[in-house]
C-alpha positions, 0 to 999 in steps of 0.5 A, a space after each residue: 841159593 844165591 841171591 838174585 841180586 848178585 847172579 843172573 841165575 838162582 843156583 850154582 854148581 853146588 846145587 847139583 849132585 851127580 849120583 853115577 856116570 856110566 860109559 854106554 859107548 866109547 868110540 870116536 865119540 863118546 856116550 855116557 848115562 848120567 844120573 843126578 839130582 838138583 835143587 828145585 825152584 819151588 824148594 827142595 830137591 828133584 829126585 834122580 834124573 838119568 840123561 845120556 850125554 854125547 861127549 865129542 869135545 870142543 871145537 873152534 870155527 873160524 869165519 875167514 873175512 877179507 875186510 879189503 874186499 868185503 868177502 867172506 870164505 865158505 866151505 862146502 862139504 858132505 855132512 852125515 846129518 844132511 844125508 839124514 835130515 836135509 834136502 841137500 847132502 852137502 853144507 855150506 859153512 865156515 872153517 872148523 875143527 875139534 880142539 885136541 887135548 893140550 892144544 890151544 884154541 887159537 892154535 886150532 884156529 890157524 891150523 884149521 884155516 890152512 888146512 881147509 881153506 889154504 889161507 893164513 890168518 892175519 888177524 884173529 878176533 874172538 866172536 862168541 863161545 856157546 854150548 852147541 846143544 846142552 840138552 844132550 852134549 857137552 860140546 862148546 863152540 869157540 867162534 873167531 873172525 879171521 883176517 884173510 886175503 881171500 884171493 889166495 884161497 885154495 879150490 879143493 882143500 881138506 885132509 885125505 886122511 881125515 876123509 875130508 873133500 872140501 870145495 871153497 867158495 869166496 863170496 861177497 859179504 852180502 851174498 853170504 847173508 843172502 844165503 843165510 836169510 834164504 835157508 841155504 845156510 843151515 849150520 848153526 855156527 855159520 849163522 851165528 858168526 854171520 850175524 855177529 859180523 854184521 853187529 860188529 862189522 864197524 869195529 872189525 873194519 876200524 881194528 883191521 883197515 
């Protein structure tokens, strides 16, 4: 156990033992069954714990922001999760894409912004990265705010061979926040990114203007 004065957490990766890892499904996404044991806060070790782990790789999300016009670019597209568990099958969200093996994170940000919005990034600033749902998936999301000229945004974007059908919306920053506060934006990465921008708006304006 680590000295609590030197770390926020009581344990490290050395205090977990992976006993078995079994592939349950191998497709576009993977599902593994992982058996492990770990040290307990009260002392000693747990018994064997089994969990299914959904492995979809890591992803990049970009908030395209026109700092001169104070506008944000949002994307509208159909999502299977919305069909299953939302009143609206289409979602308002930000630019995003999966990181393929060997790809640089910022290269993915530039590529996906061009493909999904028709825009080029002038500046790219990292926001936060986080585990999207650590109870069941290993996916980590890397979020960025990118400077764009929103007047050059496309209207209908996306790649046909990826079955993408994306409508591009250019809205004021205040309108985007209204969508978030009224529940019209349900995407976690979009909510986190909009909140980060509000907290750091002065810093971004100072750097980009």
